[in-house]
N, C-alpha and C positions, 0 to 999 in steps of 0.2 A: 843794611838798611833796616828800617823798622816798618812793619805793616800795621794797619789799623783795620778793625772790624767794628761797625756800628750796628747795634741791635735795633730791632723794629721800634721798641719803646723809646729809645733815644732819638731815632729819626722823627717819630711823631712829636716828641717833646720839642725838638728843634723846629719842626714845621709849625707848631702852635705858636712858638715865640717869634718865628720869622715871618709870619703872615700879618699883614695889616690891610684892612678892608679898603683903605684909600690907595695904598701903594702895591697891593698884591704881595708877591713873594720877594720883592726887591730887598727888604730888610733882612732876608735870610742870610745873605753874605756876611753882614755885620754880626748876626747871632752866631754863626759858625766860627767866625774869627774870635769872638769873645769867649765862647763856651768851649771850643775845641782847640783852635790854633794857639791861643794865648795860654790856656791851661796845660796843653800838651808841651809847649815850650818850657814852661816852668818845671814840670816833672822830669823832663829830659835834662834840663840844666842841673837839677838836683841829683841826677844819677839814678833815679828810680828805675829807669828802663835803659836798655843798651842795644847795641847792634844785634840784629837777628831776632829781637823780640816781636811778638804779635800782641798788639794792645787792643783789648776789647773795650769799647766805649758803650756804657750801659746807663740806664736811668736808675737812680735811687729815689723811689717815689716818696719815701718818708722825708728825705732831705730836699726833695725837689731839685736835684742837681745831678749832673753827669758824674760817672765814676770811670776811672781808668785802671784796668787790671791786665797784667801780663798773663797770656794764656798760651797753651801749647797749640801749634798749628792744627793738629788733628782734632782738637776739641772744637774747633770752628766748623769742621766738616762733618762732625757727628760720628 
């Protein structure tokens, strides 16, 4: 399988986009599907990641977009 790790900055970015004053956090599911689920499906289909990879999801503040990078499992635990 593949594991994912989401950085704090990526979580905040998703939260900002997934919150609406009228609906609260309900739109968050759609934002997660668009920004993580769909994007992750595309990179997996393209063969960028494989079985056993740990994918770090982070924010690129310049591009204002999420990035997906394979990392070693021990890099996540420090």
